[in-house]
C-alpha positions in Angstrom: -0.7 -28.2 29.0 -4.2 -26.9 28.5 -5.0 -24.3 31.2 -8.6 -23.9 30.2 -11.1 -22.1 28.0 -13.1 -18.9 28.2 -16.3 -18.5 26.1 -18.5 -15.5 25.7 -21.7 -15.0 23.6 -23.6 -11.9 22.5 -21.3 -9.7 24.7 -20.8 -6.0 24.7 -17.2 -5.1 25.2 -15.6 -1.6 25.7 -11.9 -1.1 25.4 -10.6 2.2 26.9 -7.2 2.5 25.4 -6.0 5.8 23.9 -9.5 6.2 22.6 -12.6 4.2 23.3 -13.4 1.1 21.1 -16.8 -0.5 21.5 -17.8 -4.1 20.4 -21.4 -5.3 20.2 -22.9 -8.8 19.8 -19.5 -10.3 20.3 -19.1 -14.1 20.3 -15.8 -15.9 20.9 -13.6 -18.4 22.5 -10.2 -18.0 24.2 -7.9 -20.9 25.1 -4.9 -20.8 27.4 -2.0 -23.2 27.2 1.5 -23.5 28.8 3.1 -26.0 26.3 5.2 -26.1 24.3 5.4 -22.4 25.2 2.8 -20.2 27.0 0.2 -19.1 24.5 -3.3 -17.7 24.1 -5.4 -18.7 21.1 -8.9 -17.9 20.1 -11.5 -16.6 17.7 -13.9 -13.7 17.7 -17.0 -12.8 15.8 -18.5 -9.4 16.3 -21.5 -7.7 14.5 -20.1 -4.2 14.9 -17.0 -2.5 16.1 -17.0 1.2 16.7 -13.5 2.8 16.8 -12.4 6.5 16.9 -13.0 8.9 14.0 -16.6 7.6 13.7 -15.5 4.4 12.0 -17.9 1.5 12.2 -16.7 -2.0 11.2 -19.3 -4.7 10.5 -19.5 -8.5 10.4 -16.0 -8.9 11.9 -14.4 -12.3 12.2 -10.8 -13.3 13.1 -8.7 -15.9 14.8 -5.5 -15.2 16.7 -2.5 -16.7 18.5 -0.4 -14.9 21.1 3.0 -16.1 22.3 5.9 -14.3 23.9 7.8 -14.2 20.6 4.9 -13.4 18.1 1.3 -12.4 17.6 -0.5 -14.1 14.7 -3.9 -13.5 13.1 -4.1 -16.3 10.5 -7.3 -14.9 9.0 -9.6 -12.0 9.5 -12.6 -10.4 7.8 -13.9 -6.9 8.3 -16.8 -5.1 6.7 -16.0 -1.4 5.9 -17.7 1.2 3.6 -20.0 -1.2 1.9 -17.2 -3.7 1.2 -15.0 -6.3 2.8 -11.3 -6.5 3.9 -9.9 -10.0 4.4 -6.3 -11.1 5.2 -3.7 -12.2 7.7 -1.3 -10.6 10.1 1.9 -11.6 11.9 4.2 -9.6 14.2 7.5 -11.0 15.5 9.5 -9.8 18.4 13.0 -8.5 17.5 15.8 -6.6 19.2 15.0 -3.4 17.4 11.1 -3.3 17.4 8.4 -5.7 16.5 8.4 -6.5 12.8 5.1 -7.2 11.1 3.8 -8.5 7.8 0.3 -8.6 6.5 -1.6 -9.6 3.3 -4.8 -7.8 2.5 -7.6 -8.4 0.0 -10.2 -5.6 -0.5 -13.5 -6.2 -2.3 -16.4 -3.9 -3.0 -15.4 -0.8 -0.9 -17.1 2.3 -2.3 -14.6 4.9 -3.7 -17.2 7.6 -3.1 -17.5 6.7 0.6 -13.7 6.6 0.9 -13.5 10.1 -0.5 -16.2 11.3 1.9 -14.6 9.6 4.8 -11.2 11.3 4.1 -13.2 14.5 3.5 -11.8 14.9 0.0 -13.7 17.4 -2.0 -12.0 17.5 -5.4 -14.1 18.6 -8.4 -13.1 15.6 -10.4 -13.9 12.2 -8.8 -13.6 8.5 -9.7 -16.6 6.4 -8.6 -16.9 2.7 -8.4 -15.9 -0.2 -6.1 -12.4 -1.0 -5.0 -10.8 -4.4 -5.5 -7.2 -4.7 -4.3 -4.5 -7.2 -3.3 -1.5 -5.9 -1.3 1.3 -7.0 1.1 2.5 -4.7 3.9 5.5 -5.1 6.1 7.7 -3.0 8.4 8.3 -2.1 12.0 5.2 -2.1 14.1 5.9 1.2 16.0 7.7 3.1 13.2 5.6 4.1 10.2 8.8 5.5 8.6 9.9 1.9 8.0 6.7 0.9 6.3 6.8 -0.8 2.9 4.0 -2.2 0.8 3.2 -3.4 -2.7 0.1 -4.4 -4.6 -2.5 -3.8 -7.3 -5.7 -1.6 -7.0 -8.6 -1.9 -9.4 -11.8 0.1 -9.5 -14.8 -1.9 -10.8 -17.8 -0.3 -12.4 -15.6 2.8 -12.6 -16.8 6.2 -13.7 -15.0 9.6 -14.0 -17.3 12.5 -12.9 -16.7 16.2 -12.8 -13.2 16.4 -14.4 -12.7 19.7 -16.1 -11.3 18.3 -19.4 -14.3 15.9 -19.7 -16.7 18.8 -19.1 -15.0 20.8 -21.9 -15.2 17.8 -24.2 -18.8 17.2 -23.4 -19.7 20.8 -24.1 -17.7 21.1 -27.3 -18.8 17.7 -28.8 -22.3 18.0 -27.4 -22.0 14.5 -26.0 -23.3 14.2 -22.4 -21.6 10.8 -21.8 -18.3 12.7 -21.2 -19.9 14.3 -18.1 -19.8 10.8 -16.4 -17.4 8.7 -18.4 -17.7 5.0 -17.9 -14.3 3.1 -17.8 -13.9 -0.5 -18.9 -10.6 -0.7 -17.0 -9.2 1.4 -14.1 -6.3 0.0 -12.2 -2.7 0.7 -11.0 0.2 -1.0 -9.3 2.0 0.5 -6.4 5.2 0.1 -4.3 5.6 2.0 -1.1 8.9 2.6 0.6 8.0 5.3 3.0 7.9 8.1 2.3 8.2 7.4 -1.4 5.1 5.9 -3.2 6.0 4.6 -6.7 3.2 3.9 -9.1 4.9 2.0 -12.0 1.7 1.2 -13.9 -1.5 3.2 -14.5 -4.2 2.1 -16.9 -7.6 3.6 -17.6 -9.7 2.7 -20.6 -12.9 4.3 -21.9 -14.6 4.4 -25.3 -12.2 6.1 -27.7 -9.8 7.1 -24.9 -7.0 5.2 -23.1 -4.7 6.6 -20.4 -1.5 4.9 -19.2 1.7 5.8 -17.5 3.6 5.9 -14.2 4.2 8.3 -11.3 5.8 8.9 -7.9 4.5 10.7 -4.8 6.5 11.8 -1.7 4.1 11.4 1.2 6.0 13.7 3.5 6.7 16.5 1.1 3.5 16.2 -0.9 5.4 16.3 -4.2 4.1 14.4 -7.2 5.5 13.5 -10.7 3.5 11.7 -13.4 4.4 10.7 -16.9 1.2 9.8 -18.8 0.1 9.0 -22.3 -3.4 9.7 -23.5 -4.5 7.7 -26.7 -7.3 9.4 -28.5 -9.4 7.1 -30.8 -9.9 7.8 -34.5 -13.6 8.3 -34.0 -12.9 11.6 -32.2 -10.5 13.1 -34.7 -13.1 14.5 -37.2 -15.0 16.2 -34.3 -12.1 18.6 -33.7 -10.3 21.0 -36.0 -7.3 19.5 -37.8 -5.0 22.1 -36.1 -5.7 20.4 -32.8 -3.8 17.3 -33.9 -0.8 19.1 -35.5 2.6 17.8 -34.2 1.1 14.8 -32.5 2.1 11.2 -33.4 -0.6 9.0 -35.0 -0.3 5.3 -34.5 -0.9 2.7 -37.1 -4.3 1.9 -35.6 -5.3 5.6 -36.1 -5.1 6.6 -32.4 -3.3 9.8 -31.6 -0.7 10.1 -28.8 -1.0 13.0 -26.4 1.9 13.0 -23.8 1.0 14.5 -20.5 3.4 15.4 -17.7 2.3 16.4 -14.2 4.4 18.0 -11.5 3.1 19.1 -8.1 5.7 20.7 -5.8 
């Protein structure tokens, strides 16, 4: 049984929950029904949403369905940090706690703005635009039970300010190493909170290729990475032969430089 509709246009909405959330230029429709089970369905478009921590979301669109046993957002689209996040979300009521699952697609978010947003000030930075696909699932009210997996790519990627690249630029007198362009920059990840497993890392630039894997403990802050840097044959003559002693040379002329990183 259809109990009626509620429509609003160009509305300003303020939600005073734990912290204030403000919506502007909101347009939407909400429908109420009692059959086959009581439910509320609708859609919302909103030009801007301002949430705590000075976060502004733009060009927001989503549809939703609420029932006593579940909440579904079949599709949503959010503008954030010059890019867009799209996906779906579902939470189901269980005896323990609501379980949720979500699929997210990320396109065009600025790496530099993400670093600024999180107030990361590392000397070495990767710049570019994030493209990612990921699935997330777990208990809605317990982050300790969070799990996720996906792939993250950085398009138009550049490495800027890394100490090793600055040294190479100075030694080789090649300024391109100060801001190294990458033809590929991507990694896969699997999260089983608090352990973040990164089974594949791949970064490719002219005459250089970095690959490997790693793990991060999000609670303890520990990190372990096993990496392999391949150095192209074009760079070999520019360094003393003693630099390459003891390192394996592949059939294509590239030299292998194993790198292990531990942070405890």
